[in-house]
N, C-alpha and C positions, 0 to 999 in steps of 0.2 A: 520560419516565421517567428518573430520574437513576441514576448509577452505583451509589450506595449501596443502591438498591432491590433489586438482585440479591442482596444479602446478607440480605434478609428471609427467605430460605428457612430461615435458622437458627432461626426461631421455631417451625417445624413439628417436632414430635417424631415421628419415623417410625422404623419398624423392619421388618425382613423384606423379602420380595420385593414385597409390596403397597405398602409405604411407598416403596420405591425407584421403583416404577412411577408412583405418585402424583407424586413429585418430578419425574420425567422429563416427565410431561404438563404439569405446572405450568411447568417451565422452557421447554418448547416454546411455550406460550401467551404467556409474558412476552416471549420472544425475538421472536415474531411481532409483538407490539405495539411493541416498541422499535425494530424495523427497518422499520415501515410507512412509506410515503411521506408527507411532510408538505407543507404549502403552501409554494411557492417564496418565497424572500425577494426583495423588490423592490429593495432597496438604496437608492441615492440617488434613484431614480425613484419612490419609494413614494407621493409626492404625486400621481402620475399613474396608476400601475398599480393600479387599484382592484379589478379582477376577476381571476379565475384565467386563466392563459394557456394553458389546455389545449384551447381551441376549435380548430376546423380552420381553417387559413389556406392556401388555394390548393392545388389538385390533390389534395385529400384527405390531405395530410401535416400532422401535428400539429407545432406549434412550428417551422414553416418560417420562415426569415428573409424578411422582406418584400422584394418585388421593388424594386430600385433603378432609377428611370427613367434612360434613356440620355441624354435631353435634357429640360430643364425650364426653364420661364420664369415670371417673376412680372410680370404686367401687360405682357406682350410684351417684357420685358427678360430676356435670356438669363441663366440662373444658371451661373456658371463651375464646372461639375461637376468639372473637373480641378484647380481651385485647392486650395491647402493646407487640409485639414480639412473641405472642403465636403461630400464624400460621407459621411464618418463622422458629421458633425453631422446631416445629413439622415436618415441611417440610424437614428440614435438616436430621432428624432421619429417616424419611420415605425414603428419597433418599439413605441414607447410607445403611439401612437394606434391602430395596427392591433390590438394585443392588449389595449387598454383597451375591451373589447367593449361593455359596457353603456353607457358614456358616449358613445362614438362613434356607437353605434346611435341613441341619443336625439338626438344632433346631427342625424343624417340625417332622423329623423322630424320634428323641429321645422323643419328647413330647408324641407320641403315646404310648411309653413304660411307661413313668413316670407320666404323668398327671393322669392316673387312680388311682395311689397311692396318689398323692399329693392333688387332688381335694377333696376327702372325709375328709382328715385331716383338710384342710382349713375350710370346711363346719362345721365340728364338733366343731371347735374353734370359729365359728362366723366370720371368716375372709372372705371378699369378694373373689369370684372366680378369679377376675382380678389379684390377687397377685400370682397366679401360674406363671405369666409372670415375676415376680421379680426373680424367680430362673433362668429363661432363660437369663435375662440380667446380672445376677450375674456370672453365670458359664457356660452358654450354655448347661445346664443339663449334665454336665460332672464333673468328680472328679478332678477338677483343684486346684492348689495352686497358689495364687497371689504372686507377688514379696514381698509383706508385710507379707506373711504367712497366709492370709485368706484361708480357706480350705473347699472343698466340694461344694455340690450344692448350699448351702446357705451362703457360704463364712464366716464362723465364725472364729474369731481369737482365738488363743490358750488360752489367758487369759479371754476372754469373754464367751467361750463355757460352762464352768462349772456353770456360773451364770444362765444358762438356761437349766441345767440338763444334759449336755453332758459330758460323761466320756472321758478324754484325758490322755493317758499314752503312753509309748513306744510300748506297745503291742495292746492296744485298743484305737482307736481314733474315737469316734462316730460322729465327724464332717463329716466323710465319710458315715455315716449310713443315707440313704435317709429318711427313715421313722422317725427316732428319731430327725434328724436335722430339718425336716419340723415342727414337734411339737415345737421345740425350736424357730424356726423362727416365728411361730404363737404367742408364748408367748411374744417375743419382739414386734411384730407388735401391739398386743393388748395393751401393755403398752404404746407404742408410740401414738397410736390412742387416748387413754385416756388422755395423756399428752397434745396433740395438738388439739384434736377435729376435725381432718382432716386426711383423708386417704392419700391425696397427701403429706402432711407434714410428715406423718408416713413413707411413702415410701422414701422421701428424707432423713429422719433421718437414714434409713437403710444404706445409703451411707456415711453420714458424722457424724452420731451420734446424739442422742437427745440433748446433751449439745450444740453441734455446731449449730443445727437448732434454739434452744431456744435463743442462743446468737445473731444470725443474725436477728431474728424477733424483739428482743428488741432494738438492735442497729439501725436497719433501720426503726422501727416504722410502720411496715406493718403487715398484718394478714394472708397472704396466700402464698403458694409456688409460685404462678403465678406472684407475685409482687416482690419476693426476687431477689436481686443481689447476686449471689453465685459463688464459684469457678467453673472453667470450667467443672469439672467432675460432680458435683452435679447439676449444671445448665442444663446439658444434660440428667441427670439420669431418671427423671420421663418422659420426652419426649421420651426417648428411650423405656421405658416400654410401653407407649402409642402407639408408632410406631409398636412394636412387636405385641401388642394386635390387632391393626388394620390390619396388614398383615395376622396374623394367622386366624382372623375371616372372611377374604375375600381373600384367597390366590390367586385365579385365577385372581383377579383384579390387583394383583401386580406381575404377571408373574410366579406364582408357581402352578404347576399341578402335584401333587403326587398321584400316584395310591395307592390303599389300600395295595397291596402286596409290595410296596416299603417302607412302614413304618416299624419301629422296634416294634415287638410285645412285650408285657409285658412278663417277665420271669415267667415260671411256676415252682413253687418251693414247696418243702416240708420242714417243720420246724423241727429241732432237738434241743431239750433242752440239753445244756451242763451244767453239775453240778459239774464237776471236771476239773482239769488241763489236757491239751492235750499236751504232749511233742513233738508230730510230727503231724502237720496238714495234711501233704501229706498222711501219713499212715491212719489218721482218715478219710480222704476223700475216699481213696481206700476201706476202710472197709465198707463204705456206698455206694459203687458202683459209685464213682465219682473220681475226681482227683483235684490236687491243683489249677490248672487253673480255673476250674469251681467254686471251693470253694472261691477263692480270688475274682473272678469276682462278685459273688453274695454277698460276705461279705467283701467289701473293707476296712471296719473298722478294720479288723484283720490285723495288721501292721507287724507282725512277722510270722515265720513259726511254732510258738508254741503259746500256750495260758496257762497262769498261773492264776488260780482262787483261791481266798481265800476260806476257808471253809464256806459253806452256800451260796456262790455266785453262780449265774447261768446266762447263756446267751443263746439267741436263735441264731442258725446258720441255714442258708438256704442252701439247696442243690437242684439240678434239680430233677424234677420228672422223673423217668425212666420208 
């Protein structure tokens, strides 16, 4: 309610004691409305703070500042907690993600489904387990497409994906294939780690590219992510990964208490090898006791309602175990 609204009392023609009593009641009502609490303003974190911050965080206190870890590591590399700006930048991401209740809770629910697939692939490639959180900060473990066109859990661009073994066409887009795109992300991270000798810099390069990180290191004359002055997105990127890791590893300390039955279970599937074209995927699904919804949910990399394969080509298709 604006300031001028208080002068609307002038439109009431009142007289005597009853009129004065009426005016008094009306003024009290308007005052109560004008001074009632409103939704907090998120400021420059509005892109992350989507939900109310009035939930309980630790020890039953509302709006308590998230706990700052005394020690922290990324892929067994110590984070220099006493270095300039490190604690404050980490605190910002802890606040954002601890009080972004709905989104962070969904990440945890989805992680129960997808981490059992992602973790063994990282291990097989020699990638530290912490990098499963990279998929969380990239996509929220959802098949999203960024405004720039980056796609899938690991957010590969159309031009980059084939360099790491992903097929991209109008009918088959393996950026949506969680298993194959995880292998591709591992290939990138191994190359970045070899280039920079640091997992933190490898993670930063996943956001801004290896060429970009190399240029900034050379121009600024420093040797670590923690010393770099970067664009706003990449400057927050590794800290957000660390914040998600910290919250996931001690969820109750940050206000999250998810029962086992509330988590999303991994899909139970059976694999069908397809060695020829499928003119109608809905008909194919029905013939195998399923339907198009189930087939597309389990195989989001199938982008059309048909599949054309060249002679000798074959693909694996998942369907629910019945």
